[in-house]
Chimera marker file (.cmm) of the C-alpha trace (Angstrom):
<marker_set name="trace">
<marker id="1" x="0.000" y="0.000" z="0.000" r="1" g="1" b="0" radius="0.5"/>
<marker id="2" x="1.386" y="3.339" z="-1.059" r="1" g="1" b="0" radius="0.5"/>
<marker id="3" x="-1.303" y="5.496" z="0.584" r="1" g="1" b="0" radius="0.5"/>
<marker id="4" x="-0.291" y="8.242" z="2.961" r="1" g="1" b="0" radius="0.5"/>
<marker id="5" x="-1.859" y="11.340" z="4.489" r="1" g="1" b="0" radius="0.5"/>
<marker id="6" x="-1.130" y="13.244" z="1.264" r="1" g="1" b="0" radius="0.5"/>
<marker id="7" x="-1.839" y="10.659" z="-1.451" r="1" g="1" b="0" radius="0.5"/>
<marker id="8" x="-4.223" y="7.748" z="-1.914" r="1" g="1" b="0" radius="0.5"/>
<marker id="9" x="-3.516" y="4.721" z="-4.034" r="1" g="1" b="0" radius="0.5"/>
<marker id="10" x="-6.688" y="3.222" z="-5.490" r="1" g="1" b="0" radius="0.5"/>
<marker id="11" x="-6.967" y="-0.463" z="-6.379" r="1" g="1" b="0" radius="0.5"/>
<marker id="12" x="-10.371" y="-0.050" z="-8.074" r="1" g="1" b="0" radius="0.5"/>
<marker id="13" x="-11.092" y="-2.031" z="-11.205" r="1" g="1" b="0" radius="0.5"/>
<marker id="14" x="-14.081" y="0.002" z="-12.385" r="1" g="1" b="0" radius="0.5"/>
<marker id="15" x="-13.985" y="3.063" z="-14.628" r="1" g="1" b="0" radius="0.5"/>
<marker id="16" x="-15.768" y="5.616" z="-12.434" r="1" g="1" b="0" radius="0.5"/>
<marker id="17" x="-14.271" y="8.847" z="-11.146" r="1" g="1" b="0" radius="0.5"/>
<marker id="18" x="-12.369" y="8.572" z="-7.885" r="1" g="1" b="0" radius="0.5"/>
<marker id="19" x="-11.603" y="11.327" z="-5.428" r="1" g="1" b="0" radius="0.5"/>
<marker id="20" x="-9.622" y="11.145" z="-2.254" r="1" g="1" b="0" radius="0.5"/>
<marker id="21" x="-10.174" y="14.490" z="-0.614" r="1" g="1" b="0" radius="0.5"/>
<marker id="22" x="-12.496" y="15.818" z="2.066" r="1" g="1" b="0" radius="0.5"/>
<marker id="23" x="-13.749" y="18.637" z="-0.158" r="1" g="1" b="0" radius="0.5"/>
<marker id="24" x="-15.822" y="17.501" z="-3.095" r="1" g="1" b="0" radius="0.5"/>
<marker id="25" x="-16.399" y="20.209" z="-5.678" r="1" g="1" b="0" radius="0.5"/>
<marker id="26" x="-20.027" y="20.816" z="-6.584" r="1" g="1" b="0" radius="0.5"/>
<marker id="27" x="-21.299" y="20.528" z="-10.114" r="1" g="1" b="0" radius="0.5"/>
<marker id="28" x="-21.252" y="23.856" z="-11.948" r="1" g="1" b="0" radius="0.5"/>
<marker id="29" x="-24.615" y="25.382" z="-12.899" r="1" g="1" b="0" radius="0.5"/>
<marker id="30" x="-24.995" y="26.579" z="-16.462" r="1" g="1" b="0" radius="0.5"/>
<marker id="31" x="-27.433" y="29.469" z="-16.016" r="1" g="1" b="0" radius="0.5"/>
<marker id="32" x="-27.899" y="29.866" z="-19.771" r="1" g="1" b="0" radius="0.5"/>
<marker id="33" x="-29.416" y="26.391" z="-19.852" r="1" g="1" b="0" radius="0.5"/>
<marker id="34" x="-31.520" y="27.106" z="-16.762" r="1" g="1" b="0" radius="0.5"/>
<marker id="35" x="-33.027" y="30.273" z="-18.248" r="1" g="1" b="0" radius="0.5"/>
<marker id="36" x="-33.594" y="28.516" z="-21.566" r="1" g="1" b="0" radius="0.5"/>
<marker id="37" x="-35.513" y="25.734" z="-19.805" r="1" g="1" b="0" radius="0.5"/>
<marker id="38" x="-37.592" y="28.295" z="-17.879" r="1" g="1" b="0" radius="0.5"/>
<marker id="39" x="-38.529" y="29.985" z="-21.146" r="1" g="1" b="0" radius="0.5"/>
<marker id="40" x="-39.940" y="26.718" z="-22.523" r="1" g="1" b="0" radius="0.5"/>
<marker id="41" x="-41.444" y="25.347" z="-19.296" r="1" g="1" b="0" radius="0.5"/>
<marker id="42" x="-44.870" y="24.729" z="-20.863" r="1" g="1" b="0" radius="0.5"/>
<marker id="43" x="-43.341" y="22.551" z="-23.591" r="1" g="1" b="0" radius="0.5"/>
<marker id="44" x="-41.457" y="20.287" z="-21.208" r="1" g="1" b="0" radius="0.5"/>
<marker id="45" x="-44.402" y="19.581" z="-18.880" r="1" g="1" b="0" radius="0.5"/>
<marker id="46" x="-42.514" y="20.590" z="-15.767" r="1" g="1" b="0" radius="0.5"/>
<marker id="47" x="-45.154" y="23.090" z="-14.666" r="1" g="1" b="0" radius="0.5"/>
<marker id="48" x="-46.420" y="20.738" z="-11.945" r="1" g="1" b="0" radius="0.5"/>
<marker id="49" x="-42.931" y="20.320" z="-10.549" r="1" g="1" b="0" radius="0.5"/>
<marker id="50" x="-42.312" y="24.065" z="-10.628" r="1" g="1" b="0" radius="0.5"/>
<marker id="51" x="-45.698" y="24.718" z="-8.971" r="1" g="1" b="0" radius="0.5"/>
<marker id="52" x="-45.004" y="22.197" z="-6.213" r="1" g="1" b="0" radius="0.5"/>
<marker id="53" x="-41.546" y="23.542" z="-5.447" r="1" g="1" b="0" radius="0.5"/>
<marker id="54" x="-42.854" y="27.123" z="-5.492" r="1" g="1" b="0" radius="0.5"/>
<marker id="55" x="-45.694" y="26.219" z="-3.113" r="1" g="1" b="0" radius="0.5"/>
<marker id="56" x="-43.286" y="24.545" z="-0.696" r="1" g="1" b="0" radius="0.5"/>
<marker id="57" x="-41.019" y="27.635" z="-0.711" r="1" g="1" b="0" radius="0.5"/>
<marker id="58" x="-44.043" y="29.876" z="-0.132" r="1" g="1" b="0" radius="0.5"/>
<marker id="59" x="-45.141" y="27.784" z="2.855" r="1" g="1" b="0" radius="0.5"/>
<marker id="60" x="-41.579" y="27.786" z="4.192" r="1" g="1" b="0" radius="0.5"/>
<marker id="61" x="-41.358" y="31.582" z="4.121" r="1" g="1" b="0" radius="0.5"/>
<marker id="62" x="-44.859" y="31.878" z="5.593" r="1" g="1" b="0" radius="0.5"/>
<marker id="63" x="-43.822" y="29.692" z="8.525" r="1" g="1" b="0" radius="0.5"/>
<marker id="64" x="-40.657" y="31.760" z="8.977" r="1" g="1" b="0" radius="0.5"/>
<marker id="65" x="-42.741" y="34.939" z="9.228" r="1" g="1" b="0" radius="0.5"/>
<marker id="66" x="-45.170" y="33.338" z="11.694" r="1" g="1" b="0" radius="0.5"/>
<marker id="67" x="-42.326" y="31.965" z="13.808" r="1" g="1" b="0" radius="0.5"/>
<marker id="68" x="-40.642" y="35.386" z="13.885" r="1" g="1" b="0" radius="0.5"/>
<marker id="69" x="-43.883" y="36.992" z="15.099" r="1" g="1" b="0" radius="0.5"/>
<marker id="70" x="-44.233" y="34.316" z="17.791" r="1" g="1" b="0" radius="0.5"/>
<marker id="71" x="-40.621" y="34.928" z="18.897" r="1" g="1" b="0" radius="0.5"/>
<marker id="72" x="-41.272" y="38.666" z="19.146" r="1" g="1" b="0" radius="0.5"/>
<marker id="73" x="-44.415" y="38.027" z="21.231" r="1" g="1" b="0" radius="0.5"/>
<marker id="74" x="-42.437" y="35.769" z="23.564" r="1" g="1" b="0" radius="0.5"/>
<marker id="75" x="-39.721" y="38.387" z="23.902" r="1" g="1" b="0" radius="0.5"/>
<marker id="76" x="-42.322" y="41.016" z="24.799" r="1" g="1" b="0" radius="0.5"/>
<marker id="77" x="-43.816" y="38.731" z="27.464" r="1" g="1" b="0" radius="0.5"/>
<marker id="78" x="-40.398" y="38.197" z="29.042" r="1" g="1" b="0" radius="0.5"/>
<marker id="79" x="-39.744" y="41.958" z="29.128" r="1" g="1" b="0" radius="0.5"/>
<marker id="80" x="-43.088" y="42.596" z="30.833" r="1" g="1" b="0" radius="0.5"/>
<marker id="81" x="-42.333" y="39.984" z="33.511" r="1" g="1" b="0" radius="0.5"/>
<marker id="82" x="-38.887" y="41.463" z="34.130" r="1" g="1" b="0" radius="0.5"/>
<marker id="83" x="-40.341" y="44.958" z="34.545" r="1" g="1" b="0" radius="0.5"/>
<marker id="84" x="-42.951" y="43.599" z="36.979" r="1" g="1" b="0" radius="0.5"/>
<marker id="85" x="-40.269" y="41.861" z="39.042" r="1" g="1" b="0" radius="0.5"/>
<marker id="86" x="-38.106" y="44.991" z="39.094" r="1" g="1" b="0" radius="0.5"/>
<marker id="87" x="-41.068" y="47.044" z="40.351" r="1" g="1" b="0" radius="0.5"/>
<marker id="88" x="-41.506" y="44.626" z="43.268" r="1" g="1" b="0" radius="0.5"/>
<marker id="89" x="-37.915" y="45.141" z="44.346" r="1" g="1" b="0" radius="0.5"/>
<link id1="1" id2="2" r="1" g="1" b="0" radius="0.2"/>
<link id1="2" id2="3" r="1" g="1" b="0" radius="0.2"/>
<link id1="3" id2="4" r="1" g="1" b="0" radius="0.2"/>
<link id1="4" id2="5" r="1" g="1" b="0" radius="0.2"/>
<link id1="5" id2="6" r="1" g="1" b="0" radius="0.2"/>
<link id1="6" id2="7" r="1" g="1" b="0" radius="0.2"/>
<link id1="7" id2="8" r="1" g="1" b="0" radius="0.2"/>
<link id1="8" id2="9" r="1" g="1" b="0" radius="0.2"/>
<link id1="9" id2="10" r="1" g="1" b="0" radius="0.2"/>
<link id1="10" id2="11" r="1" g="1" b="0" radius="0.2"/>
<link id1="11" id2="12" r="1" g="1" b="0" radius="0.2"/>
<link id1="12" id2="13" r="1" g="1" b="0" radius="0.2"/>
<link id1="13" id2="14" r="1" g="1" b="0" radius="0.2"/>
<link id1="14" id2="15" r="1" g="1" b="0" radius="0.2"/>
<link id1="15" id2="16" r="1" g="1" b="0" radius="0.2"/>
<link id1="16" id2="17" r="1" g="1" b="0" radius="0.2"/>
<link id1="17" id2="18" r="1" g="1" b="0" radius="0.2"/>
<link id1="18" id2="19" r="1" g="1" b="0" radius="0.2"/>
<link id1="19" id2="20" r="1" g="1" b="0" radius="0.2"/>
<link id1="20" id2="21" r="1" g="1" b="0" radius="0.2"/>
<link id1="21" id2="22" r="1" g="1" b="0" radius="0.2"/>
<link id1="22" id2="23" r="1" g="1" b="0" radius="0.2"/>
<link id1="23" id2="24" r="1" g="1" b="0" radius="0.2"/>
<link id1="24" id2="25" r="1" g="1" b="0" radius="0.2"/>
<link id1="25" id2="26" r="1" g="1" b="0" radius="0.2"/>
<link id1="26" id2="27" r="1" g="1" b="0" radius="0.2"/>
<link id1="27" id2="28" r="1" g="1" b="0" radius="0.2"/>
<link id1="28" id2="29" r="1" g="1" b="0" radius="0.2"/>
<link id1="29" id2="30" r="1" g="1" b="0" radius="0.2"/>
<link id1="30" id2="31" r="1" g="1" b="0" radius="0.2"/>
<link id1="31" id2="32" r="1" g="1" b="0" radius="0.2"/>
<link id1="32" id2="33" r="1" g="1" b="0" radius="0.2"/>
<link id1="33" id2="34" r="1" g="1" b="0" radius="0.2"/>
<link id1="34" id2="35" r="1" g="1" b="0" radius="0.2"/>
<link id1="35" id2="36" r="1" g="1" b="0" radius="0.2"/>
<link id1="36" id2="37" r="1" g="1" b="0" radius="0.2"/>
<link id1="37" id2="38" r="1" g="1" b="0" radius="0.2"/>
<link id1="38" id2="39" r="1" g="1" b="0" radius="0.2"/>
<link id1="39" id2="40" r="1" g="1" b="0" radius="0.2"/>
<link id1="40" id2="41" r="1" g="1" b="0" radius="0.2"/>
<link id1="41" id2="42" r="1" g="1" b="0" radius="0.2"/>
<link id1="42" id2="43" r="1" g="1" b="0" radius="0.2"/>
<link id1="43" id2="44" r="1" g="1" b="0" radius="0.2"/>
<link id1="44" id2="45" r="1" g="1" b="0" radius="0.2"/>
<link id1="45" id2="46" r="1" g="1" b="0" radius="0.2"/>
<link id1="46" id2="47" r="1" g="1" b="0" radius="0.2"/>
<link id1="47" id2="48" r="1" g="1" b="0" radius="0.2"/>
<link id1="48" id2="49" r="1" g="1" b="0" radius="0.2"/>
<link id1="49" id2="50" r="1" g="1" b="0" radius="0.2"/>
<link id1="50" id2="51" r="1" g="1" b="0" radius="0.2"/>
<link id1="51" id2="52" r="1" g="1" b="0" radius="0.2"/>
<link id1="52" id2="53" r="1" g="1" b="0" radius="0.2"/>
<link id1="53" id2="54" r="1" g="1" b="0" radius="0.2"/>
<link id1="54" id2="55" r="1" g="1" b="0" radius="0.2"/>
<link id1="55" id2="56" r="1" g="1" b="0" radius="0.2"/>
<link id1="56" id2="57" r="1" g="1" b="0" radius="0.2"/>
<link id1="57" id2="58" r="1" g="1" b="0" radius="0.2"/>
<link id1="58" id2="59" r="1" g="1" b="0" radius="0.2"/>
<link id1="59" id2="60" r="1" g="1" b="0" radius="0.2"/>
<link id1="60" id2="61" r="1" g="1" b="0" radius="0.2"/>
<link id1="61" id2="62" r="1" g="1" b="0" radius="0.2"/>
<link id1="62" id2="63" r="1" g="1" b="0" radius="0.2"/>
<link id1="63" id2="64" r="1" g="1" b="0" radius="0.2"/>
<link id1="64" id2="65" r="1" g="1" b="0" radius="0.2"/>
<link id1="65" id2="66" r="1" g="1" b="0" radius="0.2"/>
<link id1="66" id2="67" r="1" g="1" b="0" radius="0.2"/>
<link id1="67" id2="68" r="1" g="1" b="0" radius="0.2"/>
<link id1="68" id2="69" r="1" g="1" b="0" radius="0.2"/>
<link id1="69" id2="70" r="1" g="1" b="0" radius="0.2"/>
<link id1="70" id2="71" r="1" g="1" b="0" radius="0.2"/>
<link id1="71" id2="72" r="1" g="1" b="0" radius="0.2"/>
<link id1="72" id2="73" r="1" g="1" b="0" radius="0.2"/>
<link id1="73" id2="74" r="1" g="1" b="0" radius="0.2"/>
<link id1="74" id2="75" r="1" g="1" b="0" radius="0.2"/>
<link id1="75" id2="76" r="1" g="1" b="0" radius="0.2"/>
<link id1="76" id2="77" r="1" g="1" b="0" radius="0.2"/>
<link id1="77" id2="78" r="1" g="1" b="0" radius="0.2"/>
<link id1="78" id2="79" r="1" g="1" b="0" radius="0.2"/>
<link id1="79" id2="80" r="1" g="1" b="0" radius="0.2"/>
<link id1="80" id2="81" r="1" g="1" b="0" radius="0.2"/>
<link id1="81" id2="82" r="1" g="1" b="0" radius="0.2"/>
<link id1="82" id2="83" r="1" g="1" b="0" radius="0.2"/>
<link id1="83" id2="84" r="1" g="1" b="0" radius="0.2"/>
<link id1="84" id2="85" r="1" g="1" b="0" radius="0.2"/>
<link id1="85" id2="86" r="1" g="1" b="0" radius="0.2"/>
<link id1="86" id2="87" r="1" g="1" b="0" radius="0.2"/>
<link id1="87" id2="88" r="1" g="1" b="0" radius="0.2"/>
<link id1="88" id2="89" r="1" g="1" b="0" radius="0.2"/>
</marker_set>
C-alpha cells in the first residue's frame, strides 16, 4: 500500500471517477441552460414540478414569518415579567 496522508492509491477495477479528498467540488450550474428551460417550461411539462416547489417555498417563508412573530411576542412577554419583578424590588 502506497497510501499516505497526502496521497491515496486506489486499487479499483471500475472506470468511475475517484476522489480522495475531504472537499468535493459541486457541479457547476450553467445558467444559460436554466433560463432557456424556464422559457420553454410549458413545452417540457414541468409546470407541476415548478408549482409544487414554489408552493413549498411559499409555505416555508410563511412559517418563517409566523415563527418570527411568535418569537417577538415571547420576547415582549419576558420583558413585561422582568419589569414587573423589578417594580416589586
